[in-house]
Backbone as XML, in Angstrom:
<?xml version="1.0"?>
<chain id="A" units="angstrom">
  <residue number="1" name="UNK">
    <atom name="N" x="-28.257" y="-4.371" z="10.081"/>
    <atom name="CA" x="-29.407" y="-5.226" z="10.060"/>
    <atom name="C" x="-29.936" y="-5.329" z="8.653"/>
  </residue>
  <residue number="2" name="UNK">
    <atom name="N" x="-30.303" y="-6.525" z="8.239"/>
    <atom name="CA" x="-30.861" y="-6.794" z="6.906"/>
    <atom name="C" x="-32.274" y="-6.296" z="6.809"/>
  </residue>
  <residue number="3" name="UNK">
    <atom name="N" x="-32.614" y="-5.794" z="5.617"/>
    <atom name="CA" x="-33.992" y="-5.314" z="5.365"/>
    <atom name="C" x="-34.855" y="-6.567" z="5.013"/>
  </residue>
  <residue number="4" name="UNK">
    <atom name="N" x="-36.133" y="-6.462" z="5.376"/>
    <atom name="CA" x="-37.061" y="-7.500" z="5.068"/>
    <atom name="C" x="-37.236" y="-7.574" z="3.575"/>
  </residue>
  <residue number="5" name="UNK">
    <atom name="N" x="-37.338" y="-8.804" z="3.053"/>
    <atom name="CA" x="-37.533" y="-9.047" z="1.608"/>
    <atom name="C" x="-38.923" y="-8.633" z="1.150"/>
  </residue>
  <residue number="6" name="UNK">
    <atom name="N" x="-39.955" y="-9.060" z="1.889"/>
    <atom name="CA" x="-41.353" y="-8.750" z="1.559"/>
    <atom name="C" x="-42.118" y="-8.270" z="2.829"/>
  </residue>
  <residue number="7" name="UNK">
    <atom name="N" x="-42.835" y="-7.208" z="2.644"/>
    <atom name="CA" x="-43.655" y="-6.708" z="3.732"/>
    <atom name="C" x="-45.080" y="-6.473" z="3.221"/>
  </residue>
  <residue number="8" name="UNK">
    <atom name="N" x="-46.078" y="-7.050" z="3.845"/>
    <atom name="CA" x="-47.447" y="-6.829" z="3.494"/>
    <atom name="C" x="-48.029" y="-5.730" z="4.378"/>
  </residue>
  <residue number="9" name="UNK">
    <atom name="N" x="-48.775" y="-4.792" z="3.743"/>
    <atom name="CA" x="-49.360" y="-3.653" z="4.495"/>
    <atom name="C" x="-50.832" y="-3.509" z="4.106"/>
  </residue>
  <residue number="10" name="UNK">
    <atom name="N" x="-51.626" y="-3.064" z="5.049"/>
    <atom name="CA" x="-52.962" y="-2.642" z="4.834"/>
    <atom name="C" x="-53.025" y="-1.147" z="5.044"/>
  </residue>
  <residue number="11" name="UNK">
    <atom name="N" x="-53.516" y="-0.421" z="4.052"/>
    <atom name="CA" x="-53.593" y="1.026" z="4.137"/>
    <atom name="C" x="-55.064" y="1.407" z="4.177"/>
  </residue>
  <residue number="12" name="UNK">
    <atom name="N" x="-55.446" y="2.292" z="5.101"/>
    <atom name="CA" x="-56.815" y="2.800" z="5.167"/>
    <atom name="C" x="-56.758" y="4.333" z="5.245"/>
  </residue>
  <residue number="13" name="UNK">
    <atom name="N" x="-57.794" y="4.963" z="4.655"/>
    <atom name="CA" x="-57.869" y="6.409" z="4.706"/>
    <atom name="C" x="-59.298" y="6.857" z="4.378"/>
  </residue>
  <residue number="14" name="UNK">
    <atom name="N" x="-59.674" y="8.001" z="4.972"/>
    <atom name="CA" x="-60.881" y="8.661" z="4.537"/>
    <atom name="C" x="-60.514" y="9.506" z="3.324"/>
  </residue>
  <residue number="15" name="UNK">
    <atom name="N" x="-61.229" y="9.342" z="2.237"/>
    <atom name="CA" x="-60.887" y="10.037" z="0.986"/>
    <atom name="C" x="-61.189" y="11.511" z="1.130"/>
  </residue>
  <residue number="16" name="UNK">
    <atom name="N" x="-60.205" y="12.359" z="0.779"/>
    <atom name="CA" x="-60.346" y="13.799" z="0.844"/>
    <atom name="C" x="-60.949" y="14.328" z="-0.444"/>
  </residue>
  <residue number="17" name="UNK">
    <atom name="N" x="-61.454" y="15.560" z="-0.400"/>
    <atom name="CA" x="-61.942" y="16.213" z="-1.591"/>
    <atom name="C" x="-60.842" y="16.773" z="-2.499"/>
  </residue>
  <residue number="18" name="UNK">
    <atom name="N" x="-59.639" y="16.902" z="-1.935"/>
    <atom name="CA" x="-58.470" y="17.317" z="-2.767"/>
    <atom name="C" x="-57.573" y="16.097" z="-2.953"/>
  </residue>
  <residue number="19" name="UNK">
    <atom name="N" x="-56.887" y="15.975" z="-4.100"/>
    <atom name="CA" x="-56.010" y="14.832" z="-4.320"/>
    <atom name="C" x="-54.968" y="14.700" z="-3.261"/>
  </residue>
  <residue number="20" name="UNK">
    <atom name="N" x="-54.952" y="13.514" z="-2.647"/>
    <atom name="CA" x="-54.083" y="13.221" z="-1.516"/>
    <atom name="C" x="-53.438" y="11.869" z="-1.707"/>
  </residue>
  <residue number="21" name="UNK">
    <atom name="N" x="-52.093" y="11.817" z="-1.467"/>
    <atom name="CA" x="-51.347" y="10.581" z="-1.548"/>
    <atom name="C" x="-51.722" y="9.684" z="-0.361"/>
  </residue>
  <residue number="22" name="UNK">
    <atom name="N" x="-52.264" y="8.524" z="-0.616"/>
    <atom name="CA" x="-52.611" y="7.651" z="0.510"/>
    <atom name="C" x="-51.481" y="6.571" z="0.688"/>
  </residue>
  <residue number="23" name="UNK">
    <atom name="N" x="-50.614" y="6.498" z="-0.300"/>
    <atom name="CA" x="-49.475" y="5.548" z="-0.134"/>
    <atom name="C" x="-48.343" y="6.051" z="-1.059"/>
  </residue>
  <residue number="24" name="UNK">
    <atom name="N" x="-47.126" y="5.938" z="-0.467"/>
    <atom name="CA" x="-45.884" y="6.237" z="-1.222"/>
    <atom name="C" x="-44.963" y="5.049" z="-1.042"/>
  </residue>
  <residue number="25" name="UNK">
    <atom name="N" x="-44.489" y="4.556" z="-2.210"/>
    <atom name="CA" x="-43.541" y="3.388" z="-2.158"/>
    <atom name="C" x="-42.240" y="3.868" z="-1.590"/>
  </residue>
  <residue number="26" name="UNK">
    <atom name="N" x="-41.768" y="3.193" z="-0.499"/>
    <atom name="CA" x="-40.542" y="3.640" z="0.188"/>
    <atom name="C" x="-39.281" y="3.421" z="-0.656"/>
  </residue>
  <residue number="27" name="UNK">
    <atom name="N" x="-38.219" y="4.149" z="-0.306"/>
    <atom name="CA" x="-36.920" y="3.985" z="-0.946"/>
    <atom name="C" x="-36.423" y="2.585" z="-0.781"/>
  </residue>
  <residue number="28" name="UNK">
    <atom name="N" x="-35.988" y="2.005" z="-1.837"/>
    <atom name="CA" x="-35.415" y="0.641" z="-1.765"/>
    <atom name="C" x="-36.452" y="-0.453" z="-1.944"/>
  </residue>
  <residue number="29" name="UNK">
    <atom name="N" x="-37.722" y="-0.097" z="-2.060"/>
    <atom name="CA" x="-38.802" y="-1.060" z="-2.218"/>
    <atom name="C" x="-39.698" y="-0.720" z="-3.384"/>
  </residue>
  <residue number="30" name="UNK">
    <atom name="N" x="-40.322" y="-1.755" z="-3.974"/>
    <atom name="CA" x="-41.338" y="-1.601" z="-4.964"/>
    <atom name="C" x="-42.657" y="-2.003" z="-4.237"/>
  </residue>
  <residue number="31" name="UNK">
    <atom name="N" x="-43.657" y="-1.143" z="-4.416"/>
    <atom name="CA" x="-44.971" y="-1.445" z="-3.805"/>
    <atom name="C" x="-45.900" y="-2.047" z="-4.871"/>
  </residue>
  <residue number="32" name="UNK">
    <atom name="N" x="-46.449" y="-3.213" z="-4.568"/>
    <atom name="CA" x="-47.413" y="-3.821" z="-5.505"/>
    <atom name="C" x="-48.791" y="-3.746" z="-4.823"/>
  </residue>
  <residue number="33" name="UNK">
    <atom name="N" x="-49.650" y="-2.939" z="-5.432"/>
    <atom name="CA" x="-51.009" y="-2.785" z="-4.942"/>
    <atom name="C" x="-51.842" y="-4.011" z="-5.349"/>
  </residue>
  <residue number="34" name="UNK">
    <atom name="N" x="-52.261" y="-4.772" z="-4.369"/>
    <atom name="CA" x="-52.980" y="-6.006" z="-4.599"/>
    <atom name="C" x="-54.483" y="-5.803" z="-4.589"/>
  </residue>
  <residue number="35" name="UNK">
    <atom name="N" x="-54.977" y="-4.780" z="-3.819"/>
    <atom name="CA" x="-56.347" y="-4.542" z="-3.652"/>
    <atom name="C" x="-56.548" y="-3.063" z="-3.391"/>
  </residue>
  <residue number="36" name="UNK">
    <atom name="N" x="-57.521" y="-2.444" z="-3.977"/>
    <atom name="CA" x="-57.894" y="-1.064" z="-3.695"/>
    <atom name="C" x="-59.402" y="-0.944" z="-3.834"/>
  </residue>
  <residue number="37" name="UNK">
    <atom name="N" x="-60.023" y="-0.627" z="-2.679"/>
    <atom name="CA" x="-61.486" y="-0.504" z="-2.668"/>
    <atom name="C" x="-61.899" y="0.757" z="-1.922"/>
  </residue>
  <residue number="38" name="UNK">
    <atom name="N" x="-63.016" y="1.320" z="-2.345"/>
    <atom name="CA" x="-63.582" y="2.496" z="-1.693"/>
    <atom name="C" x="-65.041" y="2.169" z="-1.327"/>
  </residue>
  <residue number="39" name="UNK">
    <atom name="N" x="-65.401" y="2.407" z="-0.051"/>
    <atom name="CA" x="-66.812" y="2.211" z="0.388"/>
    <atom name="C" x="-67.403" y="3.595" z="0.548"/>
  </residue>
  <residue number="40" name="UNK">
    <atom name="N" x="-68.626" y="3.695" z="0.054"/>
    <atom name="CA" x="-69.428" y="4.891" z="0.282"/>
    <atom name="C" x="-70.390" y="4.595" z="1.416"/>
  </residue>
  <residue number="41" name="UNK">
    <atom name="N" x="-70.181" y="5.205" z="2.570"/>
    <atom name="CA" x="-71.014" y="4.939" z="3.765"/>
    <atom name="C" x="-72.162" y="5.939" z="3.845"/>
  </residue>
  <residue number="42" name="UNK">
    <atom name="N" x="-72.235" y="6.853" z="2.905"/>
    <atom name="CA" x="-73.238" y="7.888" z="2.892"/>
    <atom name="C" x="-74.600" y="7.444" z="2.360"/>
  </residue>
  <residue number="43" name="UNK">
    <atom name="N" x="-75.552" y="8.366" z="2.452"/>
    <atom name="CA" x="-76.925" y="8.095" z="2.014"/>
    <atom name="C" x="-77.184" y="8.514" z="0.552"/>
  </residue>
  <residue number="44" name="UNK">
    <atom name="N" x="-76.114" y="9.101" z="-0.137"/>
    <atom name="CA" x="-76.256" y="9.470" z="-1.519"/>
    <atom name="C" x="-75.018" y="9.021" z="-2.260"/>
  </residue>
  <residue number="45" name="UNK">
    <atom name="N" x="-75.078" y="9.081" z="-3.574"/>
    <atom name="CA" x="-73.996" y="8.692" z="-4.451"/>
    <atom name="C" x="-72.825" y="9.760" z="-4.335"/>
  </residue>
  <residue number="46" name="UNK">
    <atom name="N" x="-71.582" y="9.260" z="-4.391"/>
    <atom name="CA" x="-70.410" y="10.114" z="-4.394"/>
    <atom name="C" x="-69.433" y="9.590" z="-5.427"/>
  </residue>
  <residue number="47" name="UNK">
    <atom name="N" x="-68.542" y="10.506" z="-5.918"/>
    <atom name="CA" x="-67.569" y="10.120" z="-6.902"/>
    <atom name="C" x="-66.186" y="9.999" z="-6.302"/>
  </residue>
  <residue number="48" name="UNK">
    <atom name="N" x="-65.356" y="9.113" z="-6.890"/>
    <atom name="CA" x="-63.988" y="8.913" z="-6.449"/>
    <atom name="C" x="-63.083" y="8.952" z="-7.693"/>
  </residue>
  <residue number="49" name="UNK">
    <atom name="N" x="-61.846" y="9.429" z="-7.529"/>
    <atom name="CA" x="-60.829" y="9.518" z="-8.531"/>
    <atom name="C" x="-59.555" y="8.845" z="-7.982"/>
  </residue>
  <residue number="50" name="UNK">
    <atom name="N" x="-58.837" y="8.113" z="-8.868"/>
    <atom name="CA" x="-57.587" y="7.391" z="-8.470"/>
    <atom name="C" x="-56.523" y="7.749" z="-9.522"/>
  </residue>
  <residue number="51" name="UNK">
    <atom name="N" x="-55.363" y="8.125" z="-8.996"/>
    <atom name="CA" x="-54.257" y="8.529" z="-9.915"/>
    <atom name="C" x="-52.894" y="7.902" z="-9.412"/>
  </residue>
  <residue number="52" name="UNK">
    <atom name="N" x="-51.989" y="7.796" z="-10.324"/>
    <atom name="CA" x="-50.591" y="7.453" z="-10.072"/>
    <atom name="C" x="-49.791" y="8.722" z="-10.234"/>
  </residue>
  <residue number="53" name="UNK">
    <atom name="N" x="-48.888" y="9.020" z="-9.302"/>
    <atom name="CA" x="-48.085" y="10.244" z="-9.384"/>
    <atom name="C" x="-46.632" y="9.863" z="-9.171"/>
  </residue>
  <residue number="54" name="UNK">
    <atom name="N" x="-45.815" y="10.367" z="-10.122"/>
    <atom name="CA" x="-44.330" y="10.101" z="-10.058"/>
    <atom name="C" x="-43.612" y="11.405" z="-10.313"/>
  </residue>
  <residue number="55" name="UNK">
    <atom name="N" x="-42.530" y="11.639" z="-9.641"/>
    <atom name="CA" x="-41.704" y="12.797" z="-9.899"/>
    <atom name="C" x="-40.684" y="12.482" z="-10.915"/>
  </residue>
  <residue number="56" name="UNK">
    <atom name="N" x="-40.683" y="13.205" z="-12.059"/>
    <atom name="CA" x="-39.776" y="13.030" z="-13.148"/>
    <atom name="C" x="-38.938" y="14.320" z="-13.286"/>
  </residue>
  <residue number="57" name="UNK">
    <atom name="N" x="-37.689" y="14.210" z="-12.928"/>
    <atom name="CA" x="-36.769" y="15.380" z="-12.975"/>
    <atom name="C" x="-37.405" y="16.536" z="-12.198"/>
  </residue>
  <residue number="58" name="UNK">
    <atom name="N" x="-37.933" y="16.221" z="-11.049"/>
    <atom name="CA" x="-38.508" y="17.267" z="-10.145"/>
    <atom name="C" x="-39.900" y="17.725" z="-10.491"/>
  </residue>
  <residue number="59" name="UNK">
    <atom name="N" x="-40.538" y="17.173" z="-11.507"/>
    <atom name="CA" x="-41.852" y="17.594" z="-11.935"/>
    <atom name="C" x="-42.817" y="16.405" z="-11.664"/>
  </residue>
  <residue number="60" name="UNK">
    <atom name="N" x="-43.928" y="16.700" z="-10.952"/>
    <atom name="CA" x="-44.896" y="15.652" z="-10.684"/>
    <atom name="C" x="-45.694" y="15.341" z="-11.925"/>
  </residue>
  <residue number="61" name="UNK">
    <atom name="N" x="-45.662" y="14.100" z="-12.337"/>
    <atom name="CA" x="-46.407" y="13.645" z="-13.484"/>
    <atom name="C" x="-47.562" y="12.712" z="-12.971"/>
  </residue>
  <residue number="62" name="UNK">
    <atom name="N" x="-48.768" y="13.160" z="-13.226"/>
    <atom name="CA" x="-49.981" y="12.436" z="-12.722"/>
    <atom name="C" x="-50.656" y="11.719" z="-13.846"/>
  </residue>
  <residue number="63" name="UNK">
    <atom name="N" x="-50.968" y="10.443" z="-13.589"/>
    <atom name="CA" x="-51.668" y="9.628" z="-14.586"/>
    <atom name="C" x="-52.959" y="9.187" z="-13.957"/>
  </residue>
  <residue number="64" name="UNK">
    <atom name="N" x="-54.048" y="9.666" z="-14.488"/>
    <atom name="CA" x="-55.385" y="9.318" z="-13.964"/>
    <atom name="C" x="-55.714" y="7.882" z="-14.372"/>
  </residue>
  <residue number="65" name="UNK">
    <atom name="N" x="-56.192" y="7.101" z="-13.423"/>
    <atom name="CA" x="-56.618" y="5.754" z="-13.724"/>
    <atom name="C" x="-58.144" y="5.575" z="-13.607"/>
  </residue>
  <residue number="66" name="UNK">
    <atom name="N" x="-58.753" y="6.437" z="-12.792"/>
    <atom name="CA" x="-60.170" y="6.408" z="-12.560"/>
    <atom name="C" x="-60.587" y="7.862" z="-12.272"/>
  </residue>
  <residue number="67" name="UNK">
    <atom name="N" x="-61.527" y="8.401" z="-13.008"/>
    <atom name="CA" x="-61.827" y="9.788" z="-12.824"/>
    <atom name="C" x="-63.345" y="9.983" z="-12.577"/>
  </residue>
  <residue number="68" name="UNK">
    <atom name="N" x="-63.691" y="10.540" z="-11.400"/>
    <atom name="CA" x="-65.041" y="10.832" z="-11.021"/>
    <atom name="C" x="-65.953" y="9.632" z="-11.188"/>
  </residue>
  <residue number="69" name="UNK">
    <atom name="N" x="-65.500" y="8.507" z="-10.652"/>
    <atom name="CA" x="-66.263" y="7.251" z="-10.778"/>
    <atom name="C" x="-67.311" y="7.226" z="-9.656"/>
  </residue>
  <residue number="70" name="UNK">
    <atom name="N" x="-68.631" y="7.111" z="-10.073"/>
    <atom name="CA" x="-69.703" y="7.162" z="-9.054"/>
    <atom name="C" x="-69.820" y="5.864" z="-8.244"/>
  </residue>
  <residue number="71" name="UNK">
    <atom name="N" x="-69.948" y="6.024" z="-6.938"/>
    <atom name="CA" x="-70.251" y="4.909" z="-6.017"/>
    <atom name="C" x="-71.583" y="5.155" z="-5.379"/>
  </residue>
  <residue number="72" name="UNK">
    <atom name="N" x="-72.518" y="4.264" z="-5.571"/>
    <atom name="CA" x="-73.857" y="4.470" z="-4.988"/>
    <atom name="C" x="-73.827" y="4.456" z="-3.502"/>
  </residue>
  <residue number="73" name="UNK">
    <atom name="N" x="-74.877" y="5.023" z="-2.875"/>
    <atom name="CA" x="-74.964" y="5.022" z="-1.403"/>
    <atom name="C" x="-74.881" y="3.618" z="-0.855"/>
  </residue>
  <residue number="74" name="UNK">
    <atom name="N" x="-74.169" y="3.489" z="0.279"/>
    <atom name="CA" x="-74.029" y="2.242" z="0.966"/>
    <atom name="C" x="-73.493" y="1.074" z="0.054"/>
  </residue>
  <residue number="75" name="UNK">
    <atom name="N" x="-72.535" y="1.445" z="-0.852"/>
    <atom name="CA" x="-71.942" y="0.434" z="-1.748"/>
    <atom name="C" x="-70.497" y="0.541" z="-1.706"/>
  </residue>
  <residue number="76" name="UNK">
    <atom name="N" x="-69.781" y="-0.385" z="-2.312"/>
    <atom name="CA" x="-68.367" y="-0.452" z="-2.398"/>
    <atom name="C" x="-67.941" y="-0.702" z="-3.803"/>
  </residue>
  <residue number="77" name="UNK">
    <atom name="N" x="-66.792" y="-0.056" z="-4.201"/>
    <atom name="CA" x="-66.264" y="-0.269" z="-5.555"/>
    <atom name="C" x="-64.822" y="-0.742" z="-5.468"/>
  </residue>
  <residue number="78" name="UNK">
    <atom name="N" x="-64.522" y="-1.762" z="-6.296"/>
    <atom name="CA" x="-63.138" y="-2.206" z="-6.457"/>
    <atom name="C" x="-62.547" y="-1.244" z="-7.487"/>
  </residue>
  <residue number="79" name="UNK">
    <atom name="N" x="-61.723" y="-0.307" z="-7.084"/>
    <atom name="CA" x="-61.238" y="0.793" z="-7.979"/>
    <atom name="C" x="-59.981" y="0.416" z="-8.748"/>
  </residue>
  <residue number="80" name="UNK">
    <atom name="N" x="-59.431" y="-0.772" z="-8.497"/>
    <atom name="CA" x="-58.265" y="-1.259" z="-9.200"/>
    <atom name="C" x="-58.458" y="-2.727" z="-9.429"/>
  </residue>
  <residue number="81" name="UNK">
    <atom name="N" x="-58.995" y="-3.130" z="-10.620"/>
    <atom name="CA" x="-59.330" y="-4.519" z="-10.907"/>
    <atom name="C" x="-58.078" y="-5.460" z="-11.046"/>
  </residue>
  <residue number="82" name="UNK">
    <atom name="N" x="-56.907" y="-4.860" z="-11.266"/>
    <atom name="CA" x="-55.713" y="-5.622" z="-11.419"/>
    <atom name="C" x="-54.675" y="-5.166" z="-10.417"/>
  </residue>
  <residue number="83" name="UNK">
    <atom name="N" x="-53.446" y="-5.543" z="-10.623"/>
    <atom name="CA" x="-52.368" y="-5.112" z="-9.727"/>
    <atom name="C" x="-51.675" y="-3.932" z="-10.313"/>
  </residue>
  <residue number="84" name="UNK">
    <atom name="N" x="-51.066" y="-3.098" z="-9.440"/>
    <atom name="CA" x="-50.342" y="-1.861" z="-9.888"/>
    <atom name="C" x="-49.013" y="-1.900" z="-9.203"/>
  </residue>
  <residue number="85" name="UNK">
    <atom name="N" x="-47.926" y="-1.739" z="-9.981"/>
    <atom name="CA" x="-46.557" y="-1.675" z="-9.430"/>
    <atom name="C" x="-46.184" y="-0.213" z="-9.269"/>
  </residue>
  <residue number="86" name="UNK">
    <atom name="N" x="-45.742" y="0.123" z="-8.057"/>
    <atom name="CA" x="-45.311" y="1.467" z="-7.740"/>
    <atom name="C" x="-43.782" y="1.422" z="-7.423"/>
  </residue>
  <residue number="87" name="UNK">
    <atom name="N" x="-43.041" y="2.133" z="-8.194"/>
    <atom name="CA" x="-41.598" y="2.176" z="-7.982"/>
    <atom name="C" x="-41.317" y="3.098" z="-6.798"/>
  </residue>
  <residue number="88" name="UNK">
    <atom name="N" x="-40.112" y="2.994" z="-6.233"/>
    <atom name="CA" x="-39.733" y="3.840" z="-5.090"/>
    <atom name="C" x="-40.098" y="5.290" z="-5.380"/>
  </residue>
  <residue number="89" name="UNK">
    <atom name="N" x="-40.814" y="5.888" z="-4.416"/>
    <atom name="CA" x="-41.199" y="7.313" z="-4.539"/>
    <atom name="C" x="-42.536" y="7.560" z="-5.228"/>
  </residue>
  <residue number="90" name="UNK">
    <atom name="N" x="-43.037" y="6.562" z="-5.949"/>
    <atom name="CA" x="-44.407" y="6.744" z="-6.604"/>
    <atom name="C" x="-45.499" y="6.861" z="-5.588"/>
  </residue>
  <residue number="91" name="UNK">
    <atom name="N" x="-46.497" y="7.617" z="-5.935"/>
    <atom name="CA" x="-47.656" y="7.827" z="-5.072"/>
    <atom name="C" x="-48.938" y="7.264" z="-5.602"/>
  </residue>
  <residue number="92" name="UNK">
    <atom name="N" x="-49.810" y="6.714" z="-4.719"/>
    <atom name="CA" x="-51.153" y="6.363" z="-5.065"/>
    <atom name="C" x="-52.029" y="7.513" z="-4.516"/>
  </residue>
  <residue number="93" name="UNK">
    <atom name="N" x="-52.746" y="8.216" z="-5.437"/>
    <atom name="CA" x="-53.434" y="9.427" z="-5.064"/>
    <atom name="C" x="-54.943" y="9.245" z="-5.192"/>
  </residue>
  <residue number="94" name="UNK">
    <atom name="N" x="-55.723" y="9.665" z="-4.210"/>
    <atom name="CA" x="-57.171" y="9.578" z="-4.235"/>
    <atom name="C" x="-57.765" y="10.956" z="-3.967"/>
  </residue>
  <residue number="95" name="UNK">
    <atom name="N" x="-58.979" y="11.152" z="-4.561"/>
    <atom name="CA" x="-59.831" y="12.283" z="-4.184"/>
    <atom name="C" x="-61.268" y="11.842" z="-4.390"/>
  </residue>
  <residue number="96" name="UNK">
    <atom name="N" x="-62.162" y="12.609" z="-3.756"/>
    <atom name="CA" x="-63.595" y="12.288" z="-3.877"/>
    <atom name="C" x="-64.450" y="13.461" z="-3.793"/>
  </residue>
  <residue number="97" name="UNK">
    <atom name="N" x="-65.734" y="13.274" z="-4.006"/>
    <atom name="CA" x="-66.716" y="14.378" z="-4.037"/>
    <atom name="C" x="-67.281" y="14.647" z="-2.634"/>
  </residue>
  <residue number="98" name="UNK">
    <atom name="N" x="-66.833" y="13.880" z="-1.614"/>
    <atom name="CA" x="-67.308" y="14.055" z="-0.234"/>
    <atom name="C" x="-66.118" y="13.805" z="0.691"/>
  </residue>
  <residue number="99" name="UNK">
    <atom name="N" x="-66.013" y="14.635" z="1.752"/>
    <atom name="CA" x="-64.834" y="14.509" z="2.643"/>
    <atom name="C" x="-65.001" y="13.584" z="3.858"/>
  </residue>
  <residue number="100" name="UNK">
    <atom name="N" x="-66.130" y="12.937" z="3.958"/>
    <atom name="CA" x="-66.337" y="12.092" z="5.114"/>
    <atom name="C" x="-66.943" y="10.720" z="4.853"/>
  </residue>
  <residue number="101" name="UNK">
    <atom name="N" x="-67.596" y="10.521" z="3.678"/>
    <atom name="CA" x="-68.353" y="9.310" z="3.432"/>
    <atom name="C" x="-67.657" y="8.291" z="2.567"/>
  </residue>
  <residue number="102" name="UNK">
    <atom name="N" x="-66.464" y="8.617" z="2.022"/>
    <atom name="CA" x="-65.765" y="7.709" z="1.177"/>
    <atom name="C" x="-64.575" y="7.174" z="1.955"/>
  </residue>
  <residue number="103" name="UNK">
    <atom name="N" x="-64.506" y="5.838" z="2.123"/>
    <atom name="CA" x="-63.418" y="5.219" z="2.930"/>
    <atom name="C" x="-62.666" y="4.190" z="2.047"/>
  </residue>
  <residue number="104" name="UNK">
    <atom name="N" x="-61.367" y="4.378" z="2.054"/>
    <atom name="CA" x="-60.417" y="3.571" z="1.193"/>
    <atom name="C" x="-59.794" y="2.494" z="2.055"/>
  </residue>
  <residue number="105" name="UNK">
    <atom name="N" x="-59.613" y="1.341" z="1.460"/>
    <atom name="CA" x="-58.770" y="0.282" z="1.985"/>
    <atom name="C" x="-57.930" y="-0.349" z="0.905"/>
  </residue>
  <residue number="106" name="UNK">
    <atom name="N" x="-56.684" y="-0.567" z="1.176"/>
    <atom name="CA" x="-55.799" y="-1.148" z="0.146"/>
    <atom name="C" x="-54.851" y="-2.137" z="0.796"/>
  </residue>
  <residue number="107" name="UNK">
    <atom name="N" x="-54.508" y="-3.158" z="-0.003"/>
    <atom name="CA" x="-53.528" y="-4.191" z="0.427"/>
    <atom name="C" x="-52.299" y="-4.009" z="-0.515"/>
  </residue>
  <residue number="108" name="UNK">
    <atom name="N" x="-51.128" y="-3.901" z="0.142"/>
    <atom name="CA" x="-49.942" y="-3.624" z="-0.627"/>
    <atom name="C" x="-48.854" y="-4.573" z="-0.183"/>
  </residue>
  <residue number="109" name="UNK">
    <atom name="N" x="-48.092" y="-5.110" z="-1.159"/>
    <atom name="CA" x="-46.905" y="-5.889" z="-0.900"/>
    <atom name="C" x="-45.705" y="-5.041" z="-1.278"/>
  </residue>
  <residue number="110" name="UNK">
    <atom name="N" x="-44.888" y="-4.777" z="-0.269"/>
    <atom name="CA" x="-43.589" y="-4.070" z="-0.539"/>
    <atom name="C" x="-42.497" y="-5.098" z="-0.650"/>
  </residue>
  <residue number="111" name="UNK">
    <atom name="N" x="-41.812" y="-5.106" z="-1.799"/>
    <atom name="CA" x="-40.751" y="-6.060" z="-2.006"/>
    <atom name="C" x="-39.435" y="-5.315" z="-2.245"/>
  </residue>
  <residue number="112" name="UNK">
    <atom name="N" x="-38.400" y="-5.815" z="-1.674"/>
    <atom name="CA" x="-37.080" y="-5.238" z="-1.693"/>
    <atom name="C" x="-36.544" y="-5.180" z="-3.145"/>
  </residue>
  <residue number="113" name="UNK">
    <atom name="N" x="-36.047" y="-4.054" z="-3.553"/>
    <atom name="CA" x="-35.475" y="-3.873" z="-4.936"/>
    <atom name="C" x="-34.130" y="-4.570" z="-5.014"/>
  </residue>
</chain>
């Protein structure tokens, strides 16, 4: 059976206080992150961090793109103003200062390599 050329996905997650991969580009596909937003549904300000992680010769290499960015209470932040290409196996990693009030949504296009 032939693999699909393009697959659109919506990813949602509650942001954890420890760095957690919310998306991994699958084998044979490149993931293009089209949108990445975090909503703070709490009554006080919370911080969010966004990183790209890739394994290079078995060692995880993390590149921070946004570190401890404050999001006001009851507000939303566009945490990726442009597009990001994730090669097969690359991870989109999030963490925040609160384990229940930060909610992530992302739109991703997976395209066949």
